[in-house]
N, C-alpha and C positions, 0 to 999 in steps of 0.2 A: 370609545372615547373620541374617535376621529370626527364624530358628528357634532361635538361641542365646539362652539365658536363664540367669540365676542361680538356683540351687536350693540348698536346705538338705539336707544328707545327713549320715549318721552319721560321726563322726570315724574315720579309719583307725586300725589298731593296728599296733604293731611286732611282726610275726610273727618266728619264728626266721630269722636271716640278714638281717633288714631293720632299718631305722631309721626313726623318725618324724621328719619334717622340717617345721619351721615355714617356709613359703615366703616368700621375700623378693621374687623376681622370676622371670619365665618368658620364655624366648625363643620367638618365633613364626617360622614359615617359610612359604614358598609352598605347601608340602605341606599345612599346616594350612588354608590357603585352599581348596585343592582338596577336601580331606576334608569341610570344612564345607559345601561345595556339592554333595557327592556326585559329584565329578568325578575322584576319584583312581583310579589303576589297580586298587587293591584296595577292596573294599566297606568303607565306613565303619561300624563297629559302633555300634549305638544302645543305650543312651545313650553319648555320647562328649563328651569335653572336650578342647580344643586345648592345644598346648604340650607339648614333650618335654624342653626344656633348662631345668633347674630349679636355682635358686640359693636357698639357705636355711640355716637353723641347726638342728642336731640337738637334739631335745628328749627323745628316748627311744631306747634301743637294744634290739633283740630278742636272744633267746638265741643264743649263738654268735658274736656280733659282738665283735671284740677291738680293732680299730684305730681305732674311733670312739667318742666319748663325748659326752654332752649338753653343749651350749654351743659345739661346734665348727661353724664355717662350712664349708659344702660346696657342690660343684657336681656335677651328675650328670644322667643321662638317665632319664626315666620318663614313662609315658603320663599324659594328663589333668592336666597341670601347673597349669592355671589353677584353683587351689584354695587354701584357706588352709593346708591340711596335706596331706602325702603320705607314704605308706609306701613307701620305696625300697630296692632291694637294696643292701646295704652294699658289695658287690663292685664296683658301678658308680659309686661316689661318690669324689670327690677332695677332699682338704682344701684350703681356699681362704683365703689371707690377707685380712685386713680391708681392706687397701689396694688390692685388685683390684676394679674396678667390677663390678657385677652384669652389665652388658651385655657387657663384655669376656669375662667368664667364660662366659656363656651362648653367646656367638658361637664360642668356642673348640671346643666339643664337636662340634656337627653341621656348622656352616658351614666351620670350619677343618679339621675332621676329614675332611669330604667332599673339600675342595680338596687337602689333603695327599695323601690316597689317590689322587686323580686325577693330580696332577702328579708325584708321586714313585713310587708303586707301579704305576700304569698307564702313564704317559707317560715315566717315567725322564728327566724334565727335567734338562738339563745347563746349567751356567754358560755364558753366551755365546749360548745359543739364543734365538730369538724366540718369544714367547708372545703369542697373541691371546686376550683374555678378553672374552666377550660378557656383556651385562647386568652390567657390571663394578661398578656401584654398589649392587647387591643384596647380600644377606648372603653367599652363596657367592662372588659375583663379587669383592667387596672382599677376601675371604680369598684368592682365587686371585691377585689382583694383588699383595698383600703377600707371600705365600709365594713367588710367582714372583720378585719382586725380591730376597727374602732368599736365594733359590737362585742369584742372579747372572744371571737371564734379562733380556733386553730385553723390555719389556712394551708391547703395543698394546692399547688398551681401547675398548670401545664402551658408550655409555650415552645416555639420552634427556634432552636439555636442556643448556644452557650451564652451569648450576650444577653438575650432576653431572660434566660433563667437566672443569670447573675443579678440582673436588675430586680427580679422578683425576690430573690433571697435578701437583697438589700432593703426591699420594701417590708420584709417581715414574714414572708412565706416560710414555714418550717420545712417544707419539701417542695422543690421546684423541679419538675420533670421536663426534660427536653424530648418532645414527641418525635423529633427527627431521629433521635438515637434510640428511643424506647416508645414506638408507636402503640404497643400493647402495654398500657400502664397498670393493668389489673393487679399483677402480682406485686409490683412495687408498692401500690397503695395498700394492698392487703397486709404486706409485711410491715409497713409503717404504722398501720393502725391495729397491729396484733390480730388481724383477721376480722376485726369488727366492721370495717368499712366507714363510709362517710355519712354524716347526718343530712347534709345538704349538698347537692351538686348543681352548679351554675353552668348550663350548657348552651352556648350560642352557636354551636358547631353542627350538631345533629349527626346523621350518617353513622359511620362506624364508632365515632366517639360516644354517641348516645348508647349504642349497643353495648359497648364495654362499660360505660358508666352504670348501667343497670346491674352489672355484676359486682359493683363495689358499694352498693347502697346498704346502709345499716338498717336494722329493724326500726320501723317508724320513720325512715328517711324520706326526704322530699327531693325529687329530681325535677329541676326547674327547666322548662322548655323556653329558651330565649329566642332562638332562631336557627337557621339552617345554612350557615356559611359554607358547609361542605358541599352543598348542592343537592343532597339526598335527604328527603323527609323520611325518618325512620318509623318503624312500627314496633309496638311492644306486646308480647304475649301476655294475656290477662292472667294466666296461671302463675307466671313469674311474679307479677305484682302482688298477687294474693299470698303466695308462699313466703315472700320476704316482707310482706306487710309495709311496703313503701308506697308513696304517692307520686304520681306524675302530674306536675302542676304547670298549667299554662301561664305565661307572663306576657300580657299585651298592655304595656304601659301607656301607649298612646291613646287607646280606647278608654283606659281607666281614668285618664285625666279629664276626658270629656264627661264621663259618667260621675266622677267624684272629684271635682276640682279642688274642694277644700282640703282633702287629704294630700293632694299633690302640693298645694301651697304650703301646708304645714311641714311636709318633708323637705321642700326646698329651703324654707327658713331654718330648719334644723341643720341642713347641710351647709348653708352659708355660715352658720355658727361654727361648725366643725372646721370649715376652711379658714375662718378668721382665727380660730384657736390653734391652727397648725396640726390638727388631728387627721386631716386629709390634705394631700398635696398632689393634685392631678399632674402626672407626668405629661409633658407636651413635646411632641416631635418637632424638630426644627421647622419653622413655618415656611410654607410655599407662598410665592407671590400670586396675586389674583390671576394673572395671565397663565400661570402654570397649574391651574385647577385640573385640567385633564391628566397631567403627570401625577398630581396628588391622588386623584381617584385611582389611577393605575397602580400606584404604590400601595394604597390600602388594599386593593383587590388582590395584588400579588403577595400580600403579607410581608412587605419589606419595611413596614413602619412599626412603631410602638406608641402606646399612649394615645393622647388626643392629637389629631391631625387638623390643622387650621390653615386657611389661606388668609393673607392680610394685604392691605393696600400699602 
């Protein structure tokens, strides 16, 4: 994080098909932490600025843009969001009411988009099924918990520390496990499910967590591979997958958006409806100032935050 610094650059321009946005707030993710450290699976381009979930107000529209106009508040995805201004593709922006918080709006795009894709498109989560969510007080974790509950699932969640597990219980998780106190959660989950296990496991952690999760999968279960925040990419013995008749399912939301943008658009519109109806309420960590972006990334990396982390001007 020591290599991150503020720099003055020329203002971007609203090219055809784009709009110029005065940035209000930017969402950060664990991927930003990995990219800042040169640890992401793809090489970080230099120069680089963190943040892809952008909330702001349109100041100028480029040629060919018809649905947006100066003064409108918007939310969208774009690279290098930690800046005063950004030129963003109009096709990837959504109008945003002033009564929606910047944090909730930023969370909806990547965190909730990833979790929706995982639970509905990849796992086909059904009402009444049991869902296990790891790192459940992180950005994608809280999204998975809330979307799982909205789908009618029974939710078991793991997180580090009593404050986080208390928040999860308040959110509606029927069992919240503190992995700092009980790192081997297998017997707790088996006892809670009367030995049956879980139908769907949402795992952004990998490593030992993935290894233990395999042991609590129910018959016909789906173990969702979201990422590897533990730093270790695990492996699974094929005979165990066969004997327990469960599936290991990859979740690459970013690539899926490019391949099937219509499905992503429909999911986002559905989630916007859930947000407006109060059925989801993204928890937002106290915002950091733009100048404190390195500290925000460090806090995410060290797992001292919860919910959605944003920086704002």
